[in-house]
PDB file of N, CA, C and O in Angstrom:
ATOM      1  N   MET A   1      36.257 -15.833  59.106  1.00  0.00           N
ATOM      2  CA  MET A   1      34.887 -16.286  58.994  1.00  0.00           C
ATOM      3  C   MET A   1      34.689 -17.492  59.918  1.00  0.00           C
ATOM      4  O   MET A   1      35.503 -18.416  59.921  1.00  0.00           O
ATOM      5  N   ILE A   2      33.621 -17.482  60.691  1.00  0.00           N
ATOM      6  CA  ILE A   2      33.307 -18.569  61.613  1.00  0.00           C
ATOM      7  C   ILE A   2      32.182 -19.403  61.017  1.00  0.00           C
ATOM      8  O   ILE A   2      31.153 -18.865  60.606  1.00  0.00           O
ATOM      9  N   HIS A   3      32.378 -20.715  60.972  1.00  0.00           N
ATOM     10  CA  HIS A   3      31.354 -21.627  60.476  1.00  0.00           C
ATOM     11  C   HIS A   3      30.805 -22.417  61.647  1.00  0.00           C
ATOM     12  O   HIS A   3      31.531 -23.178  62.287  1.00  0.00           O
ATOM     13  N   ASN A   4      29.533 -22.238  61.927  1.00  0.00           N
ATOM     14  CA  ASN A   4      28.888 -22.957  63.015  1.00  0.00           C
ATOM     15  C   ASN A   4      28.070 -24.105  62.456  1.00  0.00           C
ATOM     16  O   ASN A   4      27.442 -23.978  61.405  1.00  0.00           O
ATOM     17  N   LYS A   5      28.081 -25.224  63.162  1.00  0.00           N
ATOM     18  CA  LYS A   5      27.260 -26.371  62.815  1.00  0.00           C
ATOM     19  C   LYS A   5      26.130 -26.457  63.826  1.00  0.00           C
ATOM     20  O   LYS A   5      26.364 -26.521  65.033  1.00  0.00           O
ATOM     21  N   THR A   6      24.921 -26.457  63.331  1.00  0.00           N
ATOM     22  CA  THR A   6      23.785 -26.669  64.218  1.00  0.00           C
ATOM     23  C   THR A   6      23.600 -28.165  64.410  1.00  0.00           C
ATOM     24  O   THR A   6      24.242 -28.968  63.734  1.00  0.00           O
ATOM     25  N   TYR A   7      22.733 -28.533  65.323  1.00  0.00           N
ATOM     26  CA  TYR A   7      22.420 -29.947  65.535  1.00  0.00           C
ATOM     27  C   TYR A   7      21.923 -30.578  64.235  1.00  0.00           C
ATOM     28  O   TYR A   7      22.363 -31.665  63.861  1.00  0.00           O
ATOM     29  N   ASN A   8      21.011 -29.899  63.552  1.00  0.00           N
ATOM     30  CA  ASN A   8      20.472 -30.446  62.299  1.00  0.00           C
ATOM     31  C   ASN A   8      21.553 -30.559  61.229  1.00  0.00           C
ATOM     32  O   ASN A   8      21.553 -31.518  60.458  1.00  0.00           O
ATOM     33  N   ASN A   9      22.479 -29.591  61.168  1.00  0.00           N
ATOM     34  CA  ASN A   9      23.588 -29.694  60.222  1.00  0.00           C
ATOM     35  C   ASN A   9      24.426 -30.940  60.507  1.00  0.00           C
ATOM     36  O   ASN A   9      24.805 -31.663  59.585  1.00  0.00           O
ATOM     37  N   ALA A  10      24.708 -31.184  61.768  1.00  0.00           N
ATOM     38  CA  ALA A  10      25.528 -32.338  62.148  1.00  0.00           C
ATOM     39  C   ALA A  10      24.818 -33.644  61.792  1.00  0.00           C
ATOM     40  O   ALA A  10      25.431 -34.544  61.217  1.00  0.00           O
ATOM     41  N   ILE A  11      23.532 -33.753  62.128  1.00  0.00           N
ATOM     42  CA  ILE A  11      22.751 -34.954  61.794  1.00  0.00           C
ATOM     43  C   ILE A  11      22.698 -35.151  60.282  1.00  0.00           C
ATOM     44  O   ILE A  11      22.915 -36.260  59.793  1.00  0.00           O
ATOM     45  N   ASN A  12      22.413 -34.090  59.543  1.00  0.00           N
ATOM     46  CA  ASN A  12      22.310 -34.209  58.084  1.00  0.00           C
ATOM     47  C   ASN A  12      23.640 -34.590  57.445  1.00  0.00           C
ATOM     48  O   ASN A  12      23.657 -35.333  56.464  1.00  0.00           O
ATOM     49  N   THR A  13      24.751 -34.096  57.982  1.00  0.00           N
ATOM     50  CA  THR A  13      26.068 -34.464  57.458  1.00  0.00           C
ATOM     51  C   THR A  13      26.331 -35.951  57.681  1.00  0.00           C
ATOM     52  O   THR A  13      26.799 -36.639  56.774  1.00  0.00           O
ATOM     53  N   LEU A  14      26.030 -36.452  58.886  1.00  0.00           N
ATOM     54  CA  LEU A  14      26.225 -37.866  59.171  1.00  0.00           C
ATOM     55  C   LEU A  14      25.294 -38.742  58.330  1.00  0.00           C
ATOM     56  O   LEU A  14      25.705 -39.788  57.828  1.00  0.00           O
ATOM     57  N   LYS A  15      24.038 -38.309  58.178  1.00  0.00           N
ATOM     58  CA  LYS A  15      23.090 -39.058  57.347  1.00  0.00           C
ATOM     59  C   LYS A  15      23.575 -39.157  55.909  1.00  0.00           C
ATOM     60  O   LYS A  15      23.474 -40.209  55.278  1.00  0.00           O
ATOM     61  N   GLN A  16      24.097 -38.062  55.404  1.00  0.00           N
ATOM     62  CA  GLN A  16      24.567 -38.039  54.025  1.00  0.00           C
ATOM     63  C   GLN A  16      25.726 -39.011  53.825  1.00  0.00           C
ATOM     64  O   GLN A  16      25.838 -39.628  52.765  1.00  0.00           O
ATOM     65  N   LEU A  17      26.594 -39.156  54.834  1.00  0.00           N
ATOM     66  CA  LEU A  17      27.676 -40.141  54.753  1.00  0.00           C
ATOM     67  C   LEU A  17      27.121 -41.547  54.567  1.00  0.00           C
ATOM     68  O   LEU A  17      27.641 -42.325  53.766  1.00  0.00           O
ATOM     69  N   GLY A  18      26.074 -41.867  55.300  1.00  0.00           N
ATOM     70  CA  GLY A  18      25.454 -43.188  55.175  1.00  0.00           C
ATOM     71  C   GLY A  18      24.737 -43.372  53.857  1.00  0.00           C
ATOM     72  O   GLY A  18      24.814 -44.440  53.249  1.00  0.00           O
ATOM     73  N   ILE A  19      24.043 -42.347  53.410  1.00  0.00           N
ATOM     74  CA  ILE A  19      23.283 -42.432  52.161  1.00  0.00           C
ATOM     75  C   ILE A  19      24.213 -42.598  50.962  1.00  0.00           C
ATOM     76  O   ILE A  19      23.917 -43.365  50.046  1.00  0.00           O
ATOM     77  N   GLU A  20      25.320 -41.890  50.969  1.00  0.00           N
ATOM     78  CA  GLU A  20      26.232 -41.930  49.825  1.00  0.00           C
ATOM     79  C   GLU A  20      27.137 -43.158  49.809  1.00  0.00           C
ATOM     80  O   GLU A  20      27.765 -43.447  48.790  1.00  0.00           O
ATOM     81  N   ASN A  21      27.213 -43.886  50.927  1.00  0.00           N
ATOM     82  CA  ASN A  21      28.047 -45.078  50.969  1.00  0.00           C
ATOM     83  C   ASN A  21      27.325 -46.224  50.265  1.00  0.00           C
ATOM     84  O   ASN A  21      26.207 -46.578  50.639  1.00  0.00           O
ATOM     85  N   GLU A  22      27.950 -46.794  49.263  1.00  0.00           N
ATOM     86  CA  GLU A  22      27.318 -47.847  48.468  1.00  0.00           C
ATOM     87  C   GLU A  22      27.137 -49.157  49.233  1.00  0.00           C
ATOM     88  O   GLU A  22      26.338 -49.997  48.822  1.00  0.00           O
ATOM     89  N   GLN A  23      27.849 -49.345  50.317  1.00  0.00           N
ATOM     90  CA  GLN A  23      27.736 -50.583  51.080  1.00  0.00           C
ATOM     91  C   GLN A  23      26.648 -50.525  52.149  1.00  0.00           C
ATOM     92  O   GLN A  23      26.316 -51.553  52.739  1.00  0.00           O
ATOM     93  N   ILE A  24      26.092 -49.356  52.409  1.00  0.00           N
ATOM     94  CA  ILE A  24      25.052 -49.199  53.431  1.00  0.00           C
ATOM     95  C   ILE A  24      23.694 -49.150  52.748  1.00  0.00           C
ATOM     96  O   ILE A  24      23.474 -48.344  51.843  1.00  0.00           O
ATOM     97  N   ALA A  25      22.778 -50.022  53.186  1.00  0.00           N
ATOM     98  CA  ALA A  25      21.449 -50.097  52.578  1.00  0.00           C
ATOM     99  C   ALA A  25      20.457 -49.134  53.229  1.00  0.00           C
ATOM    100  O   ALA A  25      19.587 -48.588  52.550  1.00  0.00           O
ATOM    101  N   THR A  26      20.582 -48.924  54.532  1.00  0.00           N
ATOM    102  CA  THR A  26      19.626 -48.097  55.271  1.00  0.00           C
ATOM    103  C   THR A  26      20.371 -47.197  56.241  1.00  0.00           C
ATOM    104  O   THR A  26      21.321 -47.632  56.891  1.00  0.00           O
ATOM    105  N   THR A  27      19.944 -45.939  56.342  1.00  0.00           N
ATOM    106  CA  THR A  27      20.486 -44.989  57.309  1.00  0.00           C
ATOM    107  C   THR A  27      19.328 -44.486  58.164  1.00  0.00           C
ATOM    108  O   THR A  27      18.323 -44.009  57.636  1.00  0.00           O
ATOM    109  N   THR A  28      19.470 -44.595  59.497  1.00  0.00           N
ATOM    110  CA  THR A  28      18.417 -44.163  60.412  1.00  0.00           C
ATOM    111  C   THR A  28      19.016 -43.299  61.521  1.00  0.00           C
ATOM    112  O   THR A  28      20.224 -43.317  61.757  1.00  0.00           O
ATOM    113  N   THR A  29      18.154 -42.546  62.192  1.00  0.00           N
ATOM    114  CA  THR A  29      18.569 -41.734  63.341  1.00  0.00           C
ATOM    115  C   THR A  29      17.557 -41.887  64.463  1.00  0.00           C
ATOM    116  O   THR A  29      16.404 -42.252  64.233  1.00  0.00           O
ATOM    117  N   GLY A  30      17.999 -41.605  65.664  1.00  0.00           N
ATOM    118  CA  GLY A  30      17.110 -41.639  66.817  1.00  0.00           C
ATOM    119  C   GLY A  30      17.633 -42.572  67.894  1.00  0.00           C
ATOM    120  O   GLY A  30      18.785 -43.004  67.862  1.00  0.00           O
ATOM    121  N   ASP A  31      16.770 -42.871  68.841  1.00  0.00           N
ATOM    122  CA  ASP A  31      17.122 -43.745  69.955  1.00  0.00           C
ATOM    123  C   ASP A  31      17.399 -45.153  69.434  1.00  0.00           C
ATOM    124  O   ASP A  31      16.727 -45.622  68.515  1.00  0.00           O
ATOM    125  N   ILE A  32      18.369 -45.812  70.009  1.00  0.00           N
ATOM    126  CA  ILE A  32      18.775 -47.151  69.572  1.00  0.00           C
ATOM    127  C   ILE A  32      17.611 -48.143  69.697  1.00  0.00           C
ATOM    128  O   ILE A  32      17.535 -49.099  68.926  1.00  0.00           O
ATOM    129  N   TYR A  33      16.724 -47.932  70.640  1.00  0.00           N
ATOM    130  CA  TYR A  33      15.609 -48.860  70.848  1.00  0.00           C
ATOM    131  C   TYR A  33      14.489 -48.662  69.829  1.00  0.00           C
ATOM    132  O   TYR A  33      13.557 -49.464  69.775  1.00  0.00           O
ATOM    133  N   ASP A  34      14.567 -47.605  69.020  1.00  0.00           N
ATOM    134  CA  ASP A  34      13.544 -47.345  68.010  1.00  0.00           C
ATOM    135  C   ASP A  34      13.884 -47.930  66.641  1.00  0.00           C
ATOM    136  O   ASP A  34      13.113 -47.760  65.696  1.00  0.00           O
ATOM    137  N   ILE A  35      15.020 -48.616  66.515  1.00  0.00           N
ATOM    138  CA  ILE A  35      15.394 -49.204  65.231  1.00  0.00           C
ATOM    139  C   ILE A  35      14.442 -50.352  64.912  1.00  0.00           C
ATOM    140  O   ILE A  35      14.221 -51.234  65.742  1.00  0.00           O
ATOM    141  N   ASP A  36      13.883 -50.335  63.709  1.00  0.00           N
ATOM    142  CA  ASP A  36      12.985 -51.392  63.254  1.00  0.00           C
ATOM    143  C   ASP A  36      13.836 -52.474  62.588  1.00  0.00           C
ATOM    144  O   ASP A  36      14.119 -52.400  61.393  1.00  0.00           O
ATOM    145  N   LEU A  37      14.237 -53.469  63.362  1.00  0.00           N
ATOM    146  CA  LEU A  37      15.134 -54.506  62.863  1.00  0.00           C
ATOM    147  C   LEU A  37      14.438 -55.460  61.892  1.00  0.00           C
ATOM    148  O   LEU A  37      15.108 -56.149  61.123  1.00  0.00           O
ATOM    149  N   GLU A  38      13.116 -55.509  61.916  1.00  0.00           N
ATOM    150  CA  GLU A  38      12.375 -56.412  61.037  1.00  0.00           C
ATOM    151  C   GLU A  38      12.188 -55.850  59.635  1.00  0.00           C
ATOM    152  O   GLU A  38      12.186 -56.608  58.665  1.00  0.00           O
ATOM    153  N   ASN A  39      12.030 -54.529  59.509  1.00  0.00           N
ATOM    154  CA  ASN A  39      11.644 -53.943  58.227  1.00  0.00           C
ATOM    155  C   ASN A  39      12.717 -53.100  57.548  1.00  0.00           C
ATOM    156  O   ASN A  39      12.448 -52.502  56.506  1.00  0.00           O
ATOM    157  N   ASN A  40      13.907 -53.035  58.095  1.00  0.00           N
ATOM    158  CA  ASN A  40      14.995 -52.279  57.475  1.00  0.00           C
ATOM    159  C   ASN A  40      15.917 -53.223  56.714  1.00  0.00           C
ATOM    160  O   ASN A  40      16.093 -54.381  57.091  1.00  0.00           O
ATOM    161  N   LEU A  41      16.497 -52.708  55.643  1.00  0.00           N
ATOM    162  CA  LEU A  41      17.485 -53.466  54.893  1.00  0.00           C
ATOM    163  C   LEU A  41      18.844 -53.320  55.555  1.00  0.00           C
ATOM    164  O   LEU A  41      19.177 -52.254  56.073  1.00  0.00           O
ATOM    165  N   PHE A  42      19.620 -54.376  55.537  1.00  0.00           N
ATOM    166  CA  PHE A  42      20.962 -54.357  56.109  1.00  0.00           C
ATOM    167  C   PHE A  42      21.985 -54.401  54.990  1.00  0.00           C
ATOM    168  O   PHE A  42      21.684 -54.907  53.909  1.00  0.00           O
ATOM    169  N   PRO A  43      23.164 -53.895  55.211  1.00  0.00           N
ATOM    170  CA  PRO A  43      23.743 -53.259  56.390  1.00  0.00           C
ATOM    171  C   PRO A  43      23.049 -51.927  56.716  1.00  0.00           C
ATOM    172  O   PRO A  43      22.618 -51.191  55.828  1.00  0.00           O
ATOM    173  N   LEU A  44      22.961 -51.658  57.984  1.00  0.00           N
ATOM    174  CA  LEU A  44      22.254 -50.490  58.493  1.00  0.00           C
ATOM    175  C   LEU A  44      23.235 -49.589  59.239  1.00  0.00           C
ATOM    176  O   LEU A  44      24.054 -50.061  60.028  1.00  0.00           O
ATOM    177  N   PHE A  45      23.142 -48.303  58.981  1.00  0.00           N
ATOM    178  CA  PHE A  45      23.942 -47.284  59.673  1.00  0.00           C
ATOM    179  C   PHE A  45      22.980 -46.481  60.536  1.00  0.00           C
ATOM    180  O   PHE A  45      22.053 -45.862  60.014  1.00  0.00           O
ATOM    181  N   HIS A  46      23.186 -46.483  61.849  1.00  0.00           N
ATOM    182  CA  HIS A  46      22.279 -45.778  62.759  1.00  0.00           C
ATOM    183  C   HIS A  46      23.035 -44.708  63.535  1.00  0.00           C
ATOM    184  O   HIS A  46      24.130 -44.944  64.046  1.00  0.00           O
ATOM    185  N   ILE A  47      22.431 -43.533  63.610  1.00  0.00           N
ATOM    186  CA  ILE A  47      23.004 -42.388  64.320  1.00  0.00           C
ATOM    187  C   ILE A  47      22.159 -42.153  65.570  1.00  0.00           C
ATOM    188  O   ILE A  47      20.976 -41.824  65.479  1.00  0.00           O
ATOM    189  N   ASN A  48      22.777 -42.325  66.729  1.00  0.00           N
ATOM    190  CA  ASN A  48      22.090 -42.144  68.006  1.00  0.00           C
ATOM    191  C   ASN A  48      22.644 -40.892  68.687  1.00  0.00           C
ATOM    192  O   ASN A  48      23.763 -40.916  69.201  1.00  0.00           O
ATOM    193  N   PRO A  49      21.864 -39.784  68.696  1.00  0.00           N
ATOM    194  CA  PRO A  49      22.325 -38.590  69.410  1.00  0.00           C
ATOM    195  C   PRO A  49      22.390 -38.880  70.910  1.00  0.00           C
ATOM    196  O   PRO A  49      21.438 -39.398  71.494  1.00  0.00           O
ATOM    197  N   VAL A  50      23.522 -38.541  71.524  1.00  0.00           N
ATOM    198  CA  VAL A  50      23.699 -38.836  72.943  1.00  0.00           C
ATOM    199  C   VAL A  50      23.475 -37.579  73.782  1.00  0.00           C
ATOM    200  O   VAL A  50      22.572 -37.542  74.618  1.00  0.00           O
ATOM    201  N   ASN A  51      24.288 -36.559  73.563  1.00  0.00           N
ATOM    202  CA  ASN A  51      24.110 -35.322  74.320  1.00  0.00           C
ATOM    203  C   ASN A  51      24.855 -34.178  73.642  1.00  0.00           C
ATOM    204  O   ASN A  51      25.573 -34.370  72.660  1.00  0.00           O
ATOM    205  N   VAL A  52      24.667 -33.012  74.183  1.00  0.00           N
ATOM    206  CA  VAL A  52      25.395 -31.825  73.730  1.00  0.00           C
ATOM    207  C   VAL A  52      25.915 -31.116  74.974  1.00  0.00           C
ATOM    208  O   VAL A  52      25.196 -30.958  75.960  1.00  0.00           O
ATOM    209  N   SER A  53      27.166 -30.695  74.914  1.00  0.00           N
ATOM    210  CA  SER A  53      27.721 -29.929  76.035  1.00  0.00           C
ATOM    211  C   SER A  53      28.101 -28.546  75.522  1.00  0.00           C
ATOM    212  O   SER A  53      28.484 -28.369  74.365  1.00  0.00           O
ATOM    213  N   THR A  54      27.981 -27.574  76.422  1.00  0.00           N
ATOM    214  CA  THR A  54      28.246 -26.194  76.034  1.00  0.00           C
ATOM    215  C   THR A  54      29.545 -25.713  76.648  1.00  0.00           C
ATOM    216  O   THR A  54      29.887 -26.054  77.780  1.00  0.00           O
ATOM    217  N   GLY A  55      30.248 -24.925  75.885  1.00  0.00           N
ATOM    218  CA  GLY A  55      31.454 -24.265  76.371  1.00  0.00           C
ATOM    219  C   GLY A  55      31.227 -22.767  76.310  1.00  0.00           C
ATOM    220  O   GLY A  55      30.107 -22.311  76.081  1.00  0.00           O
ATOM    221  N   GLN A  56      32.267 -22.018  76.511  1.00  0.00           N
ATOM    222  CA  GLN A  56      32.131 -20.568  76.520  1.00  0.00           C
ATOM    223  C   GLN A  56      31.636 -20.049  75.173  1.00  0.00           C
ATOM    224  O   GLN A  56      30.794 -19.152  75.121  1.00  0.00           O
ATOM    225  N   SER A  57      32.153 -20.607  74.095  1.00  0.00           N
ATOM    226  CA  SER A  57      31.713 -20.157  72.770  1.00  0.00           C
ATOM    227  C   SER A  57      31.602 -21.333  71.809  1.00  0.00           C
ATOM    228  O   SER A  57      31.865 -21.194  70.614  1.00  0.00           O
ATOM    229  N   GLU A  58      31.204 -22.511  72.344  1.00  0.00           N
ATOM    230  CA  GLU A  58      31.109 -23.688  71.486  1.00  0.00           C
ATOM    231  C   GLU A  58      30.055 -24.659  71.994  1.00  0.00           C
ATOM    232  O   GLU A  58      29.698 -24.650  73.172  1.00  0.00           O
ATOM    233  N   LEU A  59      29.572 -25.485  71.100  1.00  0.00           N
ATOM    234  CA  LEU A  59      28.704 -26.605  71.427  1.00  0.00           C
ATOM    235  C   LEU A  59      29.413 -27.866  70.962  1.00  0.00           C
ATOM    236  O   LEU A  59      29.956 -27.904  69.858  1.00  0.00           O
ATOM    237  N   THR A  60      29.413 -28.895  71.795  1.00  0.00           N
ATOM    238  CA  THR A  60      30.011 -30.170  71.430  1.00  0.00           C
ATOM    239  C   THR A  60      28.912 -31.219  71.401  1.00  0.00           C
ATOM    240  O   THR A  60      28.309 -31.529  72.428  1.00  0.00           O
ATOM    241  N   TYR A  61      28.656 -31.765  70.213  1.00  0.00           N
ATOM    242  CA  TYR A  61      27.635 -32.787  70.028  1.00  0.00           C
ATOM    243  C   TYR A  61      28.285 -34.163  70.132  1.00  0.00           C
ATOM    244  O   TYR A  61      29.366 -34.390  69.588  1.00  0.00           O
ATOM    245  N   ASN A  62      27.623 -35.074  70.832  1.00  0.00           N
ATOM    246  CA  ASN A  62      28.107 -36.449  70.956  1.00  0.00           C
ATOM    247  C   ASN A  62      27.080 -37.395  70.347  1.00  0.00           C
ATOM    248  O   ASN A  62      25.881 -37.289  70.607  1.00  0.00           O
ATOM    249  N   PHE A  63      27.573 -38.319  69.533  1.00  0.00           N
ATOM    250  CA  PHE A  63      26.714 -39.291  68.874  1.00  0.00           C
ATOM    251  C   PHE A  63      27.312 -40.680  69.048  1.00  0.00           C
ATOM    252  O   PHE A  63      28.529 -40.833  69.148  1.00  0.00           O
ATOM    253  N   GLN A  64      26.454 -41.684  69.084  1.00  0.00           N
ATOM    254  CA  GLN A  64      26.881 -43.072  68.951  1.00  0.00           C
ATOM    255  C   GLN A  64      26.558 -43.458  67.520  1.00  0.00           C
ATOM    256  O   GLN A  64      25.439 -43.237  67.057  1.00  0.00           O
ATOM    257  N   LEU A  65      27.520 -44.029  66.814  1.00  0.00           N
ATOM    258  CA  LEU A  65      27.322 -44.464  65.440  1.00  0.00           C
ATOM    259  C   LEU A  65      27.382 -45.987  65.410  1.00  0.00           C
ATOM    260  O   LEU A  65      28.343 -46.589  65.889  1.00  0.00           O
ATOM    261  N   PHE A  66      26.352 -46.602  64.846  1.00  0.00           N
ATOM    262  CA  PHE A  66      26.270 -48.050  64.745  1.00  0.00           C
ATOM    263  C   PHE A  66      26.237 -48.443  63.275  1.00  0.00           C
ATOM    264  O   PHE A  66      25.486 -47.872  62.485  1.00  0.00           O
ATOM    265  N   ILE A  67      27.047 -49.412  62.924  1.00  0.00           N
ATOM    266  CA  ILE A  67      26.966 -50.017  61.604  1.00  0.00           C
ATOM    267  C   ILE A  67      26.683 -51.490  61.847  1.00  0.00           C
ATOM    268  O   ILE A  67      27.494 -52.205  62.436  1.00  0.00           O
ATOM    269  N   MET A  68      25.508 -51.937  61.379  1.00  0.00           N
ATOM    270  CA  MET A  68      25.035 -53.285  61.714  1.00  0.00           C
ATOM    271  C   MET A  68      24.745 -54.084  60.465  1.00  0.00           C
ATOM    272  O   MET A  68      24.375 -53.537  59.427  1.00  0.00           O
ATOM    273  N   ASP A  69      24.918 -55.377  60.580  1.00  0.00           N
ATOM    274  CA  ASP A  69      24.565 -56.285  59.500  1.00  0.00           C
ATOM    275  C   ASP A  69      23.804 -57.444  60.111  1.00  0.00           C
ATOM    276  O   ASP A  69      24.021 -57.784  61.274  1.00  0.00           O
ATOM    277  N   ALA A  70      22.919 -58.054  59.346  1.00  0.00           N
ATOM    278  CA  ALA A  70      22.151 -59.205  59.819  1.00  0.00           C
ATOM    279  C   ALA A  70      23.043 -60.432  59.756  1.00  0.00           C
ATOM    280  O   ALA A  70      23.811 -60.610  58.810  1.00  0.00           O
ATOM    281  N   VAL A  71      22.936 -61.266  60.760  1.00  0.00           N
ATOM    282  CA  VAL A  71      23.706 -62.499  60.800  1.00  0.00           C
ATOM    283  C   VAL A  71      22.749 -63.643  60.522  1.00  0.00           C
ATOM    284  O   VAL A  71      21.779 -63.839  61.254  1.00  0.00           O
ATOM    285  N   GLY A  72      23.021 -64.403  59.462  1.00  0.00           N
ATOM    286  CA  GLY A  72      22.152 -65.542  59.105  1.00  0.00           C
ATOM    287  C   GLY A  72      22.487 -66.765  59.930  1.00  0.00           C
ATOM    288  O   GLY A  72      23.542 -66.848  60.558  1.00  0.00           O
ATOM    289  N   GLU A  73      21.589 -67.688  59.915  1.00  0.00           N
ATOM    290  CA  GLU A  73      21.800 -68.938  60.678  1.00  0.00           C
ATOM    291  C   GLU A  73      22.431 -69.985  59.804  1.00  0.00           C
ATOM    292  O   GLU A  73      22.686 -71.099  60.261  1.00  0.00           O
TER     293      GLU A  73
END
C-alpha cells in the first residue's frame, strides 16, 4: 500500500504539531513577512512553505519552521 501526502496533508500535519504542543501559543502558516507580530501570542510556531520538487514518482516539500518568542526589555 502506498501512502501519499498532499501539500495540504503536510501543512495540516505540521500545524497539528504546533497546536497540540502545550508550550506553543500560536501556530501560523504562510510567508514569513505576513506574520502579525503585534497581535499574535508568543511563543509562536510559523510554517513557511518554501518549494516543492518533483522526482520520477515523488514530490519533495520543503518548509522553513520558525519557533519564536518575544524578548522583553
